Residue, then its C-alpha position, 0 to 999 in steps of 0.5 A: m198325871i199318874e196314869g202318863d207317868i206310869q205308861n212312860i216309866g213302861a215304855g222305857i222298861a220295854i224298850g230297856l229290856g228288849a235291846i239288852g238281849p240283842g245287844i249283847g247277842i251282837g256282841l258275842l256274834a261279833a267276837k265269835a265272828m273275829e275269833a273265826l276270822g283270825r283262825n280261818p281267814e279264806a272263810a271271810g265271805p261266808i263268814q261275814q254273810n252270816m254275821i250280817l244275816a244273823i246281825a239283821f235277825a238280832e236287830a228285828i227283835a229290838i225293832y219289836a221292842l220298840v214297836v212295843a214301848i211305842v204301843i205302850k207310850f201313845v195307845 
């Protein structure tokens, strides 16, 4: 009973902390991209392309945290 509770808490902490970094990073990335588009609207294509690529990398980190949380929960 206690062991299961500790695993649940550990999984929750793992995904919670693992999602904070990518969440903040994506927010900062989007803010800077909007600022860059406001300053130079002609560069919308390259800015959008690079922003989407960086978001994908940040989301990959969150997925790694999810995998770790699932491993903690079920193993």
